[in-house]
N, C-alpha and C positions, 0 to 999 in steps of 0.2 A: 764600652758596653755603646751599642747600638741602638737608638730610640725606637721604639713600638710602640703602636696601638692596638689594644683589646677593645674587640667589639663583641657583645651578645648576640647582636641581631646587623647582618647587612642593609637589610632592606626593611623598614617598617612604614606602618601609616604614619601620620604627622602627631597624632596623640597617642602614641605609644612609647613608652620610654625603653632606651638602649642603654645598659650597661656600656661605659667607656672608663678606660685606663690609660693614661700616658704615662710610659715607663723611660728611661734612659735618656733622660732630657738635663739639661743643665741645671744643677741645683738651686732652686732661689732664683729662678729667672721667668718671663712670661711666655707662654706660650699661647697661641690663638685657633682653637676649634671652630670649624665652620661645617655648617650644614647647608646643603643644595639641594634645590628640588626643581623639575620642567614642570610640574603637575601640582596646580593645588587646585582641589575639591572638581577634578575632572577636568580642570580647565588649562590647556597649554599656557602655562607663561614658566619664567624662570624668577625664583625665588630665593631668598638665603638667610640664615642668621649666624650670628660668631657670638664667642663669647670667648675673653680674656682672662686665661687663669695664671697664678703663681704657682709653681713647684713648689714642692716640699725639697729637706734637707738631701733626701736621696734621687731627686730629680723627676719625682712622681706626680700624677694628676689623677684623684678617681672623683669623676666627675657627678656620684651620687652622693658624695661626704663634701664637697667642695663648692661655695659661692663662685661665681667668676668675680675678677676683680673690674670690669667692664664688658661692654658687650650689647647684645639687642633685648638681653633678659639678667635677671638678680634673682638672688638667692639659689638653695638648692633646688633645683627642680629638673629633671632630665627631659621631661616630655618641653619643657619651655624652649629647649635646644631647638627642637623640629616643628614645636607648635607655635612660636613666634615668626613667622617668616614675612620677610618684605619682599616687596619687588625687586628687582635686580636695579642697584645703583644707588638705591636709598639706604645701604648698611653705613 
């Protein structure tokens, strides 16, 4: 089975949540999800956030149900993936 990423939106504002589901990954393994932007509050700059998740027994992750095991935010909060952006090179 090929790995797939399902997004509810492909482009959003940083304070809007996006449903993200990963499937087809190796069961019980770590996967990294990264959000990158080149514009913060109308100012050009590169910023990113990331989160590392543990896939379940089927090799899936649902970001609205699972907290990351590490990354730039903690807890179950889809807005944090795009809301906690740091300048490039600081992640």
